[in-house]
C-alpha positions, 0 to 999 in steps of 0.5 A: 500499499502506497503512503500518502505522506509526502516526502520531507527533507532537512531543508523543508520548513526553512524560509527562502533565505535560510535555504539560500544560506544553507545551499551556500554552505554546501558549495563552500564545503565542496569548494574547499574539500577538492584538495584537502590536505591529508597532513595535520594541523600544526599546533599554533599558540593562540597567546595573542598580545592585547590592543585596546578596543573601541568602545563597541556599537549598539548590538540590539538583535545583531547576534542572531544574523551572525548565527545565521551566516554560512560558515567558510571551512578552514583550510590550513595548508590552503591559507598557507599557499595564498599568503595569508600569514596570519592564520597559521602564523608560521611566517614570523612576518605575521608580527607586523599585522599584530602591530598594524592592528594594534595601531589601527585599533586605537587610531579609530577609537581615538577619531571615533572612526569604523570604516576603513578603506584599503587601497593602493596606487596600482594593480599587484601592490598587496592590497588584498593580501594586506586586507585579509591578513589584517582581518584575521588579525583583528578577528582575535580581539575577542571584544572587536566585530569586523566586517571585510567587504570586497568592494573591488568590482572589477577585479575580485581578490578575496575569492582568489585568495581564499580559494572560493567559488560560486560566491554572492555578488558584490553588486546583487548586495549593494542593489538590495537583491539579497539580503546581508545574511545571504551575502556575507560568511564568516569562518567556521570554527577552527584550530588557527583561533580565527575568530568567529566575529569576522564577516566576509564579504566575499565578491562572486563576480565583476561588475561593469558599472561599478562607479556608477553603482557605488554612487547609487543612493541604494549603496549607502542605504545598504552599507548603513544596513549591514553594519547596524545588522551586524553591530560591527565595530570595524568595516574593512573595504578592500577597494580597486587601485587608486589610480586605476578607474574613479571608483575609489573616488566614488565610494569616499562618502562611505569611508572615514579613512584610508589604509594605502598599501605600496609596493616597496620597490615599485610603488613611485613617490609621485604615485603616492602623491597623486592618490593623496591628491585625489582623495583630497584633505578631507579623507585622512590617510590613516597609515602606509603599509609598505608591502614586500619591504625589506626589513633586517635584510629579510623580506617582510612588512612595514607600517607608517603612519 
């Protein structure tokens, strides 16, 4: 005798947004298991230097959205290959990012800022490398809620660094076509002490109308709502190179300050001056990160405020 009972599955009874979140989590797991390492993870020292945190933002009802963010599995070997040196912390240069973290948190607290644009004069200077390493370092401050958003709509970098595919598009989020919980992700529980209060906006698709979209009033509404929903203390925006197009100029109203990444031995002084001229005196440069610098005759990373 056949039964009239309908077939049920684990996603039955869920809202459309929860179904999309679960589907995204499945795609993330599939993307990150293709070349899963067989070696055991190395033990990582979880002791962190203390840094003063800004006064936390109002966090009413923000915990719920963090619980609903899709989890990105953490693959230590993949992060090592892609130079996310603050994850495993094997590379001694990770300490430069901890120093950078502390100085940024102090400066943001002193000025009452919360939104940082990370850019460089030209492509290849290491802005996305700096952004993800700084974000992971910030995630280890337990009382800080941080978001890192890939705002380079022409040449996304975070998806490539993290080895992710089929991610939501930043452009769709800025147009209001998907909500915050669908767009953002966070790292799954892991042995590397990467904190669970780091939200990642990983851009899965380029958009030819980047500058126009960044100036759209809807973008302002979406970003303001995102920060409120997360109760975020710091928002890091990985921006395009400042001299490439007009995208950074279009995004100026959405940031409080700029962290400028320059390539040691590559970036010319006149390029830095041109970035400063384009940004104008009203948008402060919080600091300059010297990527690929030579420190004590060893490759490393420097910071100049």
